[in-house]
Backbone as CSV, one residue per row, in Angstrom:
resi,resn,N_x,N_y,N_z,CA_x,CA_y,CA_z,C_x,C_y,C_z
1,UNK,0.462,-1.418,-0.075,0.206,0.308,-0.009,0.653,1.412,0.150
2,UNK,0.627,2.296,-0.908,0.729,3.270,0.038,1.530,4.739,1.086
3,UNK,2.382,4.851,1.339,2.409,5.991,2.609,2.975,6.961,2.202
4,UNK,2.029,7.572,3.106,2.172,8.885,4.251,3.139,9.106,4.668
5,UNK,3.915,10.270,4.223,4.918,10.665,5.282,4.145,10.793,6.719
6,UNK,4.759,10.887,7.971,4.413,11.850,9.129,4.366,12.410,9.711
7,UNK,3.644,13.519,9.759,3.114,14.805,10.530,4.518,15.753,10.801
8,UNK,4.340,16.720,10.720,6.074,17.359,10.826,7.191,16.800,9.560
9,UNK,7.400,15.486,8.537,8.285,14.769,8.009,8.484,14.707,7.009
10,UNK,8.436,14.584,6.146,8.963,13.630,5.039,9.368,12.469,4.634
11,UNK,8.950,11.478,3.866,9.147,10.196,2.553,10.076,10.700,1.758
12,UNK,11.187,9.530,1.755,11.391,9.936,0.378,12.786,8.745,-0.612
13,UNK,11.834,7.952,-1.097,11.416,8.410,-2.051,9.439,8.324,-2.378
14,UNK,8.878,9.318,-3.312,7.351,9.163,-2.583,6.620,8.131,-3.643
15,UNK,5.682,7.712,-3.350,5.016,7.044,-4.624,5.819,5.463,-4.852
16,UNK,6.551,5.393,-3.902,7.493,3.860,-4.426,6.392,2.323,-3.051
17,UNK,6.245,1.730,-3.894,5.470,0.597,-3.529,5.925,-1.183,-3.809
18,UNK,6.447,-1.153,-4.332,7.547,-2.462,-5.508,7.854,-2.658,-4.462
19,UNK,7.461,-4.145,-4.942,8.456,-5.071,-3.464,9.799,-4.831,-4.034
20,UNK,11.091,-4.841,-2.489,12.052,-4.705,-2.510,12.683,-2.928,-2.094
21,UNK,11.696,-2.457,-2.300,11.772,-1.048,-2.592,11.823,0.090,-1.051
22,UNK,12.493,0.870,-0.728,12.855,0.781,0.506,12.541,2.365,1.067
23,UNK,11.778,2.732,1.535,10.764,4.562,2.345,11.997,5.187,3.334
24,UNK,12.002,6.338,3.238,13.123,6.059,4.354,12.536,7.950,4.826
25,UNK,12.477,8.169,5.839,11.340,8.906,6.582,12.216,10.392,6.990
26,UNK,12.219,10.710,7.586,12.764,11.650,8.364,11.778,13.156,8.637
27,UNK,12.248,13.817,9.730,11.879,14.939,10.313,11.861,16.716,10.302
28,UNK,10.884,17.352,10.232,11.593,19.093,10.071,11.809,19.427,11.270
29,UNK,12.868,20.362,10.926,13.131,20.716,11.597,13.181,21.751,12.615
30,UNK,13.585,20.783,14.627,13.085,21.265,15.447,12.348,19.881,15.866
31,UNK,12.519,18.552,15.022,11.284,17.506,15.183,12.465,15.959,15.312
32,UNK,12.030,15.526,15.568,12.872,14.422,15.996,12.180,12.627,16.029
33,UNK,13.090,12.162,15.512,11.714,10.723,14.467,12.003,9.695,16.262
34,UNK,11.008,8.581,16.087,10.250,8.616,16.975,10.264,7.447,16.227
35,UNK,10.003,5.978,15.920,9.873,4.548,15.389,11.461,4.357,13.982
36,UNK,10.768,3.626,13.731,11.647,2.851,11.967,12.590,4.456,11.653
37,UNK,13.552,4.297,10.796,14.131,5.554,10.284,14.026,5.357,8.294
38,UNK,13.424,3.463,8.550,13.179,3.391,7.184,12.309,1.971,6.621
39,UNK,11.691,1.234,5.940,10.896,0.891,6.185,10.148,-0.538,4.768
40,UNK,10.641,-1.223,4.272,10.567,-1.828,3.376,9.650,-2.478,2.767
41,UNK,9.337,-2.444,1.101,7.961,-3.537,0.846,7.944,-4.693,0.960
42,UNK,7.614,-5.729,2.148,7.753,-7.006,1.513,7.326,-7.665,0.377
43,UNK,7.548,-9.036,0.221,7.022,-10.297,-0.685,5.043,-10.489,0.012
44,UNK,4.701,-9.826,1.033,3.626,-10.742,1.150,2.843,-8.551,1.055
45,UNK,2.910,-8.808,0.882,2.423,-6.821,-0.047,2.243,-6.766,1.221
46,UNK,2.821,-6.049,1.956,3.480,-5.082,3.136,4.288,-4.888,3.696
47,UNK,4.609,-3.413,4.741,5.544,-2.931,5.085,6.652,-3.079,5.418
48,UNK,7.228,-3.127,5.949,8.525,-3.687,7.292,7.845,-2.982,8.400
49,UNK,7.681,-2.315,8.208,7.061,-1.565,9.388,5.926,-0.367,9.516
50,UNK,6.228,0.119,10.572,5.231,1.618,10.292,4.808,2.644,10.197
51,UNK,5.114,3.841,10.436,5.246,4.908,9.774,5.051,5.230,11.109
52,UNK,6.478,6.225,11.458,7.180,6.612,12.489,6.781,7.977,13.029
53,UNK,6.595,8.324,13.951,6.446,10.070,14.575,7.518,10.793,14.458
54,UNK,7.341,12.536,14.985,8.173,13.356,14.398,7.506,14.199,16.016
55,UNK,7.722,13.936,16.738,7.950,15.166,17.957,8.695,15.643,18.058
56,UNK,8.574,16.660,18.938,8.546,18.118,18.633,9.889,17.832,19.851
57,UNK,11.188,18.828,19.295,12.709,19.208,20.306,11.416,19.645,21.806
58,UNK,12.378,19.448,22.966,12.124,19.862,23.772,13.655,20.066,24.526
59,UNK,12.957,21.198,24.872,15.172,21.823,26.137,14.615,21.615,26.754
60,UNK,16.176,21.658,27.766,15.608,21.795,29.130,14.440,22.948,30.190
61,UNK,14.026,22.277,31.288,13.544,23.233,31.911,13.619,24.724,32.656
62,UNK,13.696,25.963,32.288,13.456,26.542,32.802,13.891,26.589,34.314
63,UNK,14.406,27.994,35.396,13.980,28.933,36.149,14.497,29.646,36.291
64,UNK,13.468,30.279,36.447,14.045,31.517,36.887,14.724,32.205,37.628
65,UNK,15.437,33.225,37.044,16.536,33.779,37.990,16.031,34.428,39.239
66,UNK,17.047,34.358,39.970,16.562,35.037,41.825,16.448,35.765,41.629
67,UNK,15.544,36.361,42.415,14.437,37.963,42.807,14.153,37.911,41.326
68,UNK,14.202,37.749,40.064,13.393,37.538,38.875,12.312,36.004,38.381
69,UNK,11.522,36.348,37.033,11.107,36.348,36.548,11.066,35.343,35.250
70,UNK,9.741,34.706,35.140,10.201,34.313,33.680,8.454,33.992,33.841
71,UNK,8.389,34.368,31.990,7.351,34.090,31.657,7.132,33.727,29.733
72,UNK,6.449,33.460,29.218,5.455,32.371,30.204,6.362,30.950,30.598
73,UNK,5.970,30.271,31.461,5.985,28.814,32.658,5.747,27.772,31.921
74,UNK,6.241,26.723,32.098,6.641,25.549,30.979,6.192,25.116,30.691
75,UNK,7.271,25.762,29.091,7.593,26.291,27.458,8.029,25.662,27.614
76,UNK,8.784,24.719,27.013,10.593,24.207,26.552,10.701,23.387,25.292
77,UNK,9.531,23.942,24.463,9.255,23.211,23.156,10.690,23.588,21.824
78,UNK,10.802,23.428,21.164,11.719,24.072,20.201,11.256,25.562,19.287
79,UNK,11.794,25.824,19.554,11.286,27.497,18.591,10.650,28.284,20.103
80,UNK,10.152,27.879,20.829,9.760,28.657,21.962,10.546,29.246,22.646
81,UNK,9.567,30.975,22.937,10.722,31.549,23.604,10.526,32.331,24.877
82,UNK,11.380,32.015,25.661,10.536,32.586,27.186,11.878,34.010,27.444
83,UNK,10.568,34.339,28.633,11.278,36.469,28.480,11.737,36.418,30.346
84,UNK,12.714,37.346,29.670,12.780,37.371,32.055,12.711,38.258,31.663
85,UNK,12.444,39.011,33.143,12.314,39.811,33.414,13.017,39.780,35.818
86,UNK,13.202,41.021,35.959,13.885,40.805,37.269,12.875,41.550,37.842
87,UNK,12.470,41.494,39.635,12.207,42.049,40.202,12.740,43.876,40.743
88,UNK,11.660,44.360,41.019,12.209,45.805,41.411,13.440,46.057,42.204
89,UNK,14.203,47.032,41.470,15.316,47.256,42.326,16.231,46.392,42.183
90,UNK,16.119,45.460,40.852,17.057,44.851,40.416,16.953,45.058,38.129
91,UNK,18.723,44.920,38.733,18.380,44.390,36.929,19.386,43.628,36.199
92,UNK,18.617,43.591,34.976,18.617,42.393,34.268,19.765,42.347,33.978
93,UNK,20.981,41.165,33.898,22.710,40.954,33.015,22.170,39.780,32.558
94,UNK,22.510,39.970,31.172,22.566,38.990,30.589,21.420,39.277,29.072
95,UNK,20.333,38.142,28.638,19.709,38.186,27.771,18.141,38.342,27.989
96,UNK,17.174,39.456,27.212,16.004,38.945,27.755,15.176,38.109,28.015
97,UNK,16.131,37.402,26.551,14.546,36.042,25.932,15.971,35.176,25.823
98,UNK,15.485,34.003,26.334,16.273,32.623,25.006,14.559,32.002,24.832
99,UNK,15.659,31.285,23.764,14.721,30.722,22.733,15.099,29.195,22.008
100,UNK,14.053,27.921,22.448,14.578,26.987,22.877,15.186,26.596,21.160
101,UNK,16.329,25.711,20.404,16.609,25.581,19.682,16.414,24.040,19.580
102,UNK,16.972,23.771,17.645,16.769,22.302,17.310,17.459,21.688,18.233
103,UNK,18.404,21.164,18.397,19.780,20.687,19.326,19.402,20.811,21.072
104,UNK,17.881,21.219,21.276,17.772,20.728,22.525,18.800,21.720,24.114
105,UNK,19.045,22.647,23.410,19.485,23.934,24.013,18.858,25.066,24.252
106,UNK,19.288,25.304,24.981,18.864,27.269,24.904,19.441,28.643,24.017
107,UNK,19.058,29.180,23.927,19.795,29.832,22.862,20.261,30.470,23.455
108,UNK,20.699,31.240,24.610,21.524,31.614,25.642,21.097,30.821,27.210
109,UNK,21.940,31.823,28.100,22.019,30.944,29.836,20.568,32.406,29.692
110,UNK,20.726,31.473,31.496,19.600,31.980,32.225,20.504,33.659,32.554
111,UNK,19.393,34.485,32.007,20.029,35.781,33.412,20.189,35.921,34.340
112,UNK,21.086,36.610,34.438,21.196,36.914,36.302,19.669,38.625,36.644
113,UNK,19.557,38.325,37.985,19.282,39.922,38.476,20.388,40.662,39.833
114,UNK,20.447,41.238,39.029,21.111,42.745,39.992,20.976,42.975,40.558
115,UNK,21.031,43.514,42.187,20.142,45.186,42.307,21.083,46.024,42.106
116,UNK,20.919,46.819,41.553,21.239,48.405,41.833,20.375,49.432,42.960
117,UNK,20.895,50.356,42.494,20.992,51.947,43.429,19.853,52.433,42.989
118,UNK,18.680,52.133,43.847,17.615,53.056,43.640,17.898,54.217,43.909
119,UNK,16.939,55.350,43.884,17.559,57.296,43.711,16.013,57.248,44.092
120,UNK,15.222,56.213,44.702,14.348,56.107,45.713,14.698,57.129,46.682
121,UNK,15.540,56.419,47.291,16.271,55.860,48.524,16.946,57.484,49.625
122,UNK,16.316,58.736,48.509,17.049,58.823,49.701,15.989,59.896,51.242
123,UNK,16.589,60.030,52.241,15.445,61.687,52.961,14.958,62.483,52.339
124,UNK,14.592,62.733,52.153,13.865,64.956,52.604,13.561,65.232,54.014
125,UNK,14.000,66.185,53.883,13.724,66.618,55.241,12.830,68.358,54.802
126,UNK,11.707,69.065,55.626,11.423,69.974,54.661,10.556,70.094,56.409
127,UNK,11.218,71.773,56.053,9.798,72.045,58.032,9.638,73.253,56.830
128,UNK,8.578,73.372,57.209,6.917,74.458,56.653,6.877,75.022,57.424
129,UNK,7.124,76.974,57.149,6.865,77.737,58.139,5.547,78.715,57.539
130,UNK,5.533,77.506,56.107,3.947,78.651,56.236,2.961,77.748,56.141
131,UNK,1.979,78.498,55.728,0.102,77.661,55.771,0.899,77.157,54.459
132,UNK,1.341,76.659,53.228,1.599,76.083,52.104,1.678,75.059,51.931
133,UNK,0.963,73.999,51.352,0.869,72.275,51.779,2.005,71.857,50.281
134,UNK,2.682,70.820,50.053,2.770,70.529,48.888,3.287,68.604,49.497
135,UNK,2.772,68.330,48.459,2.791,66.271,48.005,4.078,65.965,46.991
136,UNK,5.166,64.934,47.665,5.513,64.839,47.188,5.015,62.590,46.693
137,UNK,4.896,62.443,45.101,4.161,61.026,44.397,5.461,60.104,43.811
138,UNK,5.024,59.755,43.675,6.169,58.679,43.205,5.381,58.425,41.054
139,UNK,5.436,58.027,40.081,5.649,58.509,38.806,4.970,57.312,38.914
140,UNK,3.463,56.932,38.333,2.435,55.437,37.812,2.555,56.229,37.031
141,UNK,2.170,55.486,36.142,1.151,55.082,34.701,0.553,53.486,34.810
142,UNK,-0.213,53.800,33.448,-1.682,53.140,33.503,-1.207,52.104,33.867
143,UNK,-2.549,51.121,34.930,-2.071,49.335,34.929,-2.108,49.143,32.924
144,UNK,-1.400,47.992,33.220,-1.125,47.569,31.395,-2.022,46.466,31.857
145,UNK,-2.952,45.728,30.479,-3.448,43.871,30.422,-2.845,43.033,29.855
146,UNK,-3.120,42.299,29.375,-1.722,41.653,28.488,-2.302,41.432,27.108
147,UNK,-1.739,40.965,26.446,-2.868,40.747,25.189,-3.899,39.268,24.469
148,UNK,-4.259,40.333,24.027,-5.676,38.535,24.313,-4.708,36.995,23.158
149,UNK,-4.245,36.295,24.203,-3.037,35.653,23.127,-2.320,35.497,23.594
150,UNK,-1.761,35.719,24.614,-0.297,36.450,25.843,-0.607,36.420,26.991
151,UNK,0.452,36.791,27.051,1.071,37.392,28.740,1.906,37.973,29.205
152,UNK,1.473,38.786,30.242,2.775,39.734,30.566,3.756,39.484,31.986
153,UNK,3.869,40.184,32.180,4.868,39.651,33.438,6.670,41.155,32.706
154,UNK,6.341,40.903,34.500,5.602,40.636,35.476,4.893,41.642,35.829
155,UNK,3.468,41.233,37.248,1.972,41.692,36.314,2.633,42.828,37.681
156,UNK,1.995,44.153,38.008,1.110,44.431,39.007,2.239,45.847,38.503
157,UNK,2.955,45.541,37.861,4.388,46.311,38.550,3.822,47.693,36.987
158,UNK,3.892,49.465,38.038,3.547,50.398,36.635,4.314,52.130,37.846
159,UNK,5.406,51.341,37.869,5.959,52.774,38.926,6.835,53.366,37.564
160,UNK,7.526,53.930,37.764,8.962,55.308,37.364,9.594,53.676,37.174
161,UNK,10.681,53.735,35.787,11.227,52.640,35.078,11.485,51.200,35.571
162,UNK,10.131,50.839,35.695,9.648,49.460,35.053,9.761,49.369,34.254
163,UNK,9.831,47.885,34.205,9.795,47.488,32.785,9.335,45.939,33.357
164,UNK,8.062,46.165,31.600,7.075,45.109,31.301,7.071,44.079,30.027
165,UNK,7.501,42.762,30.205,7.539,41.954,29.350,6.374,42.390,28.924
166,UNK,5.753,40.867,27.584,5.009,40.519,26.709,6.004,39.315,25.658
167,UNK,4.583,38.487,26.443,4.824,37.044,25.254,3.202,36.410,25.185
168,UNK,4.039,36.330,24.395,2.448,34.927,22.664,1.741,33.838,23.685
169,UNK,1.082,33.595,22.923,0.454,32.010,23.194,1.100,31.023,22.041
170,UNK,1.527,30.002,22.530,1.948,29.106,21.334,1.196,29.200,20.354
171,UNK,1.530,29.418,19.095,0.864,29.015,18.144,0.565,30.741,17.394
172,UNK,0.758,31.372,18.310,1.150,33.267,17.616,2.226,33.673,18.069
173,UNK,1.893,34.738,16.915,3.285,35.521,16.997,2.904,37.392,17.449
174,UNK,4.264,37.868,17.515,3.909,39.151,18.505,3.860,40.281,16.775
175,UNK,3.287,41.147,17.937,3.486,42.082,16.465,3.574,43.514,17.147
176,UNK,4.556,44.135,17.468,4.650,45.571,18.477,5.964,45.210,18.732
177,UNK,6.446,45.724,19.836,7.407,45.743,20.380,7.254,44.845,21.669
178,UNK,8.931,43.958,21.520,8.162,42.766,23.026,8.378,42.989,24.993
179,UNK,8.116,44.680,24.815,8.591,45.298,26.020,8.250,46.822,26.142
180,UNK,7.807,47.714,27.343,7.621,48.266,27.800,8.205,48.478,28.753
181,UNK,8.857,50.162,28.603,8.646,50.919,30.138,8.173,52.245,30.578
182,UNK,7.974,51.983,31.465,7.264,53.451,32.870,7.509,54.837,32.173
183,UNK,8.095,55.484,31.665,8.309,56.665,31.939,8.506,57.517,32.455
184,UNK,8.986,59.088,32.611,8.629,59.978,33.056,7.285,60.606,33.238
185,UNK,7.285,60.800,32.840,5.426,61.787,32.086,4.604,61.502,31.961
186,UNK,4.614,60.419,32.580,3.704,58.669,33.031,2.933,57.918,32.269
187,UNK,3.370,58.142,31.295,3.015,56.728,29.949,4.220,56.073,29.473
188,UNK,3.837,54.692,29.419,4.379,53.686,28.385,5.523,53.940,27.255
189,UNK,6.380,53.138,26.967,7.216,53.818,26.024,6.417,53.366,24.428
190,UNK,5.779,52.424,24.469,4.646,51.883,23.639,3.832,51.641,23.926
191,UNK,3.396,51.068,22.236,1.506,50.344,23.444,2.020,48.522,23.526
192,UNK,0.919,48.009,23.805,1.009,47.262,24.321,0.773,46.308,23.009
193,UNK,1.915,45.409,22.493,1.875,44.952,21.632,0.733,43.592,20.884
194,UNK,0.581,42.898,19.411,-0.353,42.591,19.468,-0.165,40.970,19.335
195,UNK,-1.321,39.613,20.018,-0.560,38.060,18.899,-1.480,37.532,17.896
């Protein structure tokens, strides 16, 4: 009987099904063969084996950096992207995102989050000698909502210089910037992307 190639794979040569011909299976980049790589047509008009499967390559599970987070969690299949962020008061050192490669490795090592000097940590003393009042408040940007079919990380941050990273669910592609930063004028550096 005629053979069909595995999903996410190929069959070579195509259209062979005469006695003693061999069919060879391969998988697309990022997929690996599960089963025999070839079958042969036998005298009893059956193949010597079954069509194998092509399964997606998996990279090792990632852990978030100390004093940081990663998003999305639990994804480690071929070509998926993971984005790292640091908690407030920490700065990212290294790549802000990594991608699972066909050779089962991530494109870069997990970054680190190092403490940074905060310009909010100064004590200001003021003596009011008249009846005027003043108020000091931290610059805050409007709260962000994640894009449809996506996520943002970290959640609940909107103070000056905070950075928010966006990711799209598997099967969706991002259109727009993958991160925005809260600016001194109380606006984000760009719009929320779409997935």
